[in-house]
C-alpha positions, 0 to 999 in steps of 0.5 A: 727931207733931201727931195724937200730941199731939192724940190726948193731949190728947183722951184726957187731956179724956175721962178728966177728963170721966169722973172728973167725971161719975162713970163711973169709980165703979162704984157710981155706974154700978150706981145708974144701971142699977137701975131697979128699986131706987135709981135715980141718974138722974145718968149719964142728963144725962151721956149727954144732954149727950154725945149732944147735942154729938155730934149737933151736931158730927157734922153740922159736922164732915161738912161738911168734905172731910177731917179736920184731921189725915186724908186722909179720913173712916173712917166705918163702912158696915156697917148690918146687925145680926148675932149677933156684934153682938148676942152682943158687945152682950149681953157688954158689958151683962152686964159693965158691969151686973155690975162697973160698968165700961166699957173707958174708965172702967176704964183711967182707973180704974187710976190709983186704984190700986185692985187690983179695977180691975186684975183688970177691966182683966186680965180685959178685956184677956184677953177682948179677946185671946181674941176675937182668937184666935177670929177668926183661927181663923175665918179658917182653913177645912179643906178636903179635897183629893185628897192629904190635908187642908190648911188654907188662910187665906180671903182 
């Protein structure tokens, strides 16, 4: 229950921060991404502030033996760069540049009631769902055995 309350409070603080910074306004985000036109550098200061806080907080928190509300830290161990990472980053960047939304601000903006935000979130959810299907299908392989073709799940 304690973790749920902390998660809820963290989500509210994050949503308020997105709203205050202007990340929920596609015009502001697209202005930030428009280096060749009328560039709006204000979001750069938001990002620099977030990076600075994370830089310090990460080092302080990692000195602990475990997080406050979990048994251990869950830190990604992969460091390789593969086609899935590059493709995902490209799709994310294209979507962010074309729409002015990334997932967090889009979900936060649902509260505005603007229909185009709802369409974006539905499209994003459909893309996430389809990605899950594709990944699920990749876990199966077709192999030939003497009695015919058998579908087996990869371990």
